[in-house]
N, C-alpha and C positions, 0 to 999 in steps of 0.2 A: 687686425688688432681685436682682442677679445672685448666684447661688450660687458660693461660692469652693471650688475644688477642693482635695482633701486630698492629702497626700504620696503619691507612687507607690511609695515604698520598701516592699518586701514580702519575705517569705521564699521562697527557692527550694528546693524539696524534691524528692528523687528516690529511688525504691526499686528502681532497676534493677540495683543491685549491692550486695554485702555487703563492708564494710570490716573489717579486723582482721588481715591478714597482714603489714601494715607499721605503722610507728609514725606514719604520716601520717593525719591526720583529713581524709580526702578530701571528706567532706560539707561540712566547714567551709571547705575550700579552694574548693569550688564556690560556696558561699554568698558568700564574700568576693569572689570574682571577679564574681559576679552583682551584688552590692551596689556594687562599683566602677563597673560599667557604668550601673546604674540611678540612681546619684547624679546623673549628668548630666541624667536625665529629671526628677529632683526640682527641679533648678535651672530647667529650662524650665517646669515646672509652676508654680513660684513666679512666673515671668514672666507666665504665663497669668493667674494670680490678679490680678496688678497691672493687666494690660490689661482684665480683666473689671471690676475696680473702676472703671477709667477709663470703660468703656462705661456702667456703671450711673450714673456721675456725669453723663455727657453725656445720657443718657436723662432724668435728673432736670432737667437744664438745658433740654432740649427741652420738657418738660412745663411748666416755669415760664414759658418764653418764649411758649408757645402760650396759656397762661392770661392773660399780660399782653397778648398780641396780641388775644385775644378781648375783654378789657376795653377796650382801645383802640378796637377796631372798634365796640363798643357806643356809644362817644362820638363817632363820626364818621358822616357820611352822604354818599353820593355826591350831587353836585349834580343835582337833578332836580325835576320839578314836585312841589310840596308834597303834592298829592293822592295821590301814589304812594309817599310816604315812610312809614317806620314806625319811625324812630329816636327816641331819647329827646328830641331837640330839637324834635320836632313833637307830642309827647304833650301832652294837655290834661287839666286837672283841673277839677272842679266843686265849688263851695263854696256851701252853702245857709245862710241865716239868716232868722229870723222877726221880724216887727215886734211880735209878742206874746211876751213873755217866758215865758208859760205854755204856749206851743205849740211843740213840736219841729218844725222845718221838715221833717225827714226823715219825719215821720209824715204830712205833707200831700202831699209830692211827692217822687218819686225821679227821678234823672237819670242818663242814660248819655251820655258824651261821646266823640265820635270825634275822631281827630287832625285832621280837616279843619275842625273847628269854629273859628270866629273868636273871639278873646278879646273879652270885653265883660261888661257887667252888665245884668241883666234883672229886672224886677219882675213877679211873678205873683200873681194872686188867683183862687182857685177857688171859684165860687159854686154849681156843680152838677156832680155826677158823672154820667157815662153809666151807664144801668142796662139790664139785660137784660129784655126783655118777658116777662111771665109771665101765663098764663091758667089759671083753674080751671074744671073741668067740674062736672057734676051729682054728687051724693053717692050712693054705692051701698053696700049692706050687706055685700057680699062682693066681693073683688077677683078671685076665681078662678071665680066662677059665670058661666055663659053669659049674655051681654047680650041676645041675640036681635035684634041690630041688623045690618042689611046696608046696604052702599053704599060710596061712595068718599069718602075724606077728603083734600081737596086742601090741601097745606101749603107755605108759603114764608115765609122771614124774612130779608130782606136782598138787596141787589143782587149780592152775591158768590155767591149760591146759585141753584139751579134748582128750580122747583116740582115736587113729586112727588105721585102719587096713591097713597094707602094704602088697599088693599082690605080691607074689614071684612066678615066672614061671621057668620051667626047663632050659630055655636058658639064664637065668640071671647069671652074674658073681658076685664075691664079690664086685667089684666096682659098679656094677649095683644096688645091694641091698643097698649099702651105699647111692647112689644117690636117690633111691626111698624113703629111710627113711628121708633124708634131705629135700626132696620135701614137707614133711608134718611136719617138726620140729617145725615150728611156732605154729602149732596146738597141737602137742603131747608133746612138751617140751623136746624132745629127738633128739640129733644129732648124726651122725655117721661119722667115718673116717676109712680108711684102714691103719693099721700100718705095715710097712715093717720091719720085725725082722731081716731077713738076705736076701741073694740073692734069696733064694727059700722058704721063710717063710713069710706068710702074715696073719694078724689077723684083723677081723672086731671088732672095738671098739665102744661101745655106751656110750655117755656122757649125763648127765642131763644138760639142759640149765641153770637151777637155782641151786644154792647150797642148800644143806640140803634136797633134794627131791629124793626119791628112784624111780628107773625105775621098772615098773611092766609090765607083759606080759599077765595077766589073768583078765583084767577088765571085770566085769559082767560075770565071768566064761568062758572067751574066751579060746580057745584051745591053748596050749603051745607047741604043737608038733614041729612046725617049730623053735621055740626058743630053744628047746632041740637039734634039728638037727644042728643048727648053733653053739651050744656049750655054750649058755648063762645060761641055767638052767639044772638041772638034772631031773630025773624022779619024784622027790618029789616036784619040783618047787623051790628048793634052788639054789642060784647062784653058778654056776660052777667055775667062775673065776672073782671074785670081785677085780678089780684093785684098786679102791678108794672107801671107804665107804662114805655114805651120812651123814657126820657129821653136827651137829648144832653148831652155834657159841655160846660159853659159856663165859660169862664175868660178872664182878661184878661192880656195881656203888655204891659207899659209903657202901661197904660190902654186898649189896643185889645182889644175883646171878640172872642173866638174861640169858634166852636162846632164840635165834632167828635162823631162817633158813637161813638168809643172813648175809653177812659181812657189808652190808650197813644198818644201823639202824637209823630210823628217828622217832620212836614212844616211846622212853624212856624218853628223856628230851625235853620238849616243845621248839620248835624253833631251835633244835640242831640235825644235822645229823652226825652220827659217821661212819667213814670208818675204819673197823678193818683190819690191815695189817699183824700183826705178833702175834704169841703166846709167851707171856712173863710172865709165871707164876712166882709169887714172886716179880715182878716189878710193882710198882704202878705209874700210870700216873695221874698227877694232871691237870685237865682242869679248867681254870678260864675264866668265861664269864664276860666281862666288857664293859662299854660304850666305843665306838670307839673314844678315845681321839685323836688318830693320824689323823683320817679323819676330826674331828672338828678343829684341829690345822691347817691343810692344808686349810680348808675353811676360817678360820680367816686370815691366811696369804694371801690368794687370795684377801680377802676384803681389807686388808691393802695395798697390791700392786695396786689394782684398784684405791683406794683413792689417793695414791701417784702419779700415772700417771695423775690423774685429777689435783692434786695440781701443778705438773710441768707445765701443760697447763695453769693454772691460773697465775702462776708466770711469764711465758713467755708473757702472754697478759696483765700483769700489770706492765711490765718493764718500768721504767721511770728514766731519768737522769736529774738532775737539770741543767738548762741552755741549755739542748739539746732537752728536750721533750720526748715523748714516743718512745720506741725502734722501729726499723723498723719492727720487727716481732710481735709487740704488736698490732695485727690486731683488736682485740676487746677492746682496751684500753678505759676505761671509759664507756663501754657498760653496761646499767642497767640490762640487762638479765644475763650477766655473773656475775655481782655483786650479783644478787638475788640467782643464783645457789650457789655461794661461801658461802653466808650467810646461806642458807638452809642446806648445807652439814655441815658446822662448828657447826651449832645449833644442828644437829642430833648427832654429835660426843660428845656433852656435856651431853648426856642422862645419867641418873642415876636411879637406882631402890631404893626401901626402905630397901633392905637387908643390913645386917651389914657387910658382906664380899662380895667381887667381885660384887660391885654395879655400877662400872663405868669402862671405858676402862683403866684408870690409875691403878685401883685396880687389874687388871689382867696382868699388865706389858706392856700396850700399851700407849705411851705418844707422845706428839707433840714436835719436836725439834725446834730450833730457826727459821727455815724456814717453820714451820707448816707442816712438813712431819711427818707421823706416824712412830714410831720406836717400835719394839717388843723386850721386854726383854724375851728371850726364856725360861730362867729358871723359871721366875715368871709365865708366861703363862702356861707352862707345869705343874707346881705345882697346879695352879688353876684348870686346867682340871682334874687332877688326884684326888685332894682332894675334890672338890665340883663341879662335872660335871653339875649337875642340876642347880646350882646357876649361873654358867657361861651361860648355855643355856637360862635361864630366862633374863639375861642381854641383849641378842641379840634378842630373839624370843618372839613372842606372846604366852601367856600361860594362862591356866585356871586350877584352883585348888579349891577343896572343903574340908571342915573339916569332911567329912563323906565318908567312903568307899562305901556306898550305892549309892552315887550320883557322876556322872562323867560329866564333860563338854565335850560333844561329838562333838560339833561344835560351832564355833564363827567366824563371818566374819570380825571382826575388828572394827565394828561400835560402840561397847560398851567396855569400860574399867572401872574398879572400883570394889567395893565390895558390895554385897547385901545378904540378908538372905531370903531364900525361905522356906515357911511353907508348908509342904506336908501332906495331910490327906489321909489315906487309909481306906478301909472297912475291914471287917473281913477276906476277902479272899486275902488281900494284894493289891487290885486294887486301883489306885489313883483316888480319888473322888474330890479332890480340891487342887489347888496349888496357893499360893498368896504371894505377896511381900508387906510388910507393910499393910496388910489387903486388898490389891487390887487383886482380883482373875481374873481380865481381862488381866493382862500383860502376862500371859502364857496360852497357850491352851494345852489340854491333849490329846495325841494320844498314847493309850496303856501305855507303860512305859516311854514315852518321854514327856518332857515339852518343848514346842516350843514357843519362844518369839513372842508375837502377833505383827502383822503388825501395824506400827505406834507407838508402845510402845518403851520405852528406851531399851528394851531387844530384839528388832527385830534382827534377825540374830544369836541369841544364842539358842542352843538346849542342854538340859540336859537329861541324861539317868539315870533313877532311877531303882536300882536293889534291893531295900529293900522291906520289907513286912509290916512295921509298920509306923505309923505317926511320923514325926520328922521335926525339923527345921535345915536347913543346910546353913552354910555361904559359899558363892561362891565368889571367887576373880578371875577376868579376867584382865590381865595386858599386855600392849604392851612391845616391846623391842626396842633396838637401831636400829637393822637391819630392823625390821618390820616398825618402824616409818620412817626410811630413805627410804626404798623401796616405801612406800606410797607417801612420799614427792616428790621423784624423778619422779614419774609417771606424775606429773603435768607438768614436762618439757619434758619428753621423749615420751609421748603418740604419736604414729605415725599419728593419725587422727586429734586430736585437742590440742596436747601438745604445750607449749609455743615456743619450738624450731621449731617444725614443722610449726607453724603459722608464725614465723619470717622468716623461709626459704621460705615459700610460697610467702610472701610479697617481699622478696629480688629477687626471681626468676621472679616475675611479674615486678619488677623494671628493671631487666636486659633485659627482653623482651621489655619493653617500650623504654629503651635506645637504644637497637639494632634496633628497628623500627625507632627511631629518626635518627640513623646513616644511615640507609637505605634511609630515606627520604632526608637527607642532601646530601648523595652521588648521589642519583638520580637527585636532584635539581642542584648539581654542574655539573653533566654531561649534563643535559638539557641546562643549562646556557652556558656552553662551546660550545655546539653544535650550539646554537643560535649565539654566537659571531663568530664562524667559518663561519656560513652562511653569516653573515653581512660583515666580512672581505673578504670573497670570492666574495660577490656581489660588494664590492668596487673595488676589483682587476679586476673584469670583466668589470665594467664601465670604469676604467682607461685604460684597454686594448682596449676597443672600442674607447675611445677618442684618444688613441695613433694611432689606425688605421685610424681614421678620419683625424687626423693631417697629417699623412703621405700621404693620398690621396689629401688633399688640397695643400700640398707642391708640390706634383707631378703636379697639375694643374696650380698653380700660382707661383711656384718657392719658393725659400727659403728666400724671403724678409720679414722683420718683418713689 
């Protein structure tokens, strides 16, 4: 908030002369003269205070509009390929349910959904989890005593790793061997630990870093003698003490059995990562992928809140009482820029689409009350988002659609809205040879399988992606939305470089600067004038003093006769 300046009236004092030879209070005369001059500065300072209040109000308006603009931007999206979008209208949510009332679905499987995932329902059943291979070696009485073993231990677990040779010398203990294996575990995929079974029983345990991968000791025919000496394999190469087998994850999706080496699966359903937690044969887990209505609802709610904050500001600055005039807090009362902002926002809120349902704010349960605040009917809005998510999205956001699956609106910068038919001609190999609208082939340029709106044409800023192989005519519709239009309209006011508010603030700041310069000039002039008066009165006092001295001298010579 801008700090309001205090009055400039002050006391002017001088000790450059001594009063007393006349009946005039020269100090008071100088002060009165100074005050008369400085009173003009007080008037200017009061004007500065008023302008600074106006600056503070416009700064508040700028902040409120930027908040509304951000909320509107969150509800709109540039028309582009869905795979590259990140707005609320492409967000997805996952819902899990179990066929067994005693089993919590989230204890069986976890899900991560990307925006690119397709909506749909899937049935999962997990019969086996992937496990990490574990092998136990021989038991030793001391983990720190020298083993007396020498040789090379060849280790590998998994196709994502490389076999390593761990050199073991006679002076190494069980702990030392474990450390040597772990030093290369990131390369081999095998890690080691020493398990204390009892007070005098210790076992070296090898574990595969990844699930579903077996530990091997004989890569490229490597010698397994040391592996046998440590008790991991027998003379035939078979595991001597397999603690945990290297099982694969086995599960089904919609009745189709799937096997993976990991319990984290991201290559079965596009855009969906599954985290398998528990084996629950016979229990079906239903996964439903849907549009993220909750996130969209929150974004709409934030938009309404941002508008209502602006509305409260407008009401405050339009407050007026008959016979009393504008309210003291109505700093911008009657200001044309505030009126323009109000009109622009209200106009945007009246936006409607051509759709039969959910074509306006009122149709999705958002209405204006008697004070023109927005009010949400939660039940109606939730129903709109659940029953026709795309239609609600189109109400708020810029969108592009075609009547052919072969043609997508991959980009549109907002400069064009409307419907047109593009005629696409391909050769025998499916390459685009011609693209025209209404017989005009100059409005789109062809780059591989993209049609790019020509510079200077009505379709500049529009890019179409063609995935077909045969000639066809496709109808394209590009439409704006409420939030999109409002966002663009507000930029005229909020732009930090040349927006209407920034321009107004710049002028007001200049006005304050000029007024403060005027105050400085007045103050300096008053001080200079007072200083001159002080000099004049001092000179008068000096003359009077000299005359007094002369009189006393004459009286001494001639007596006191008149």
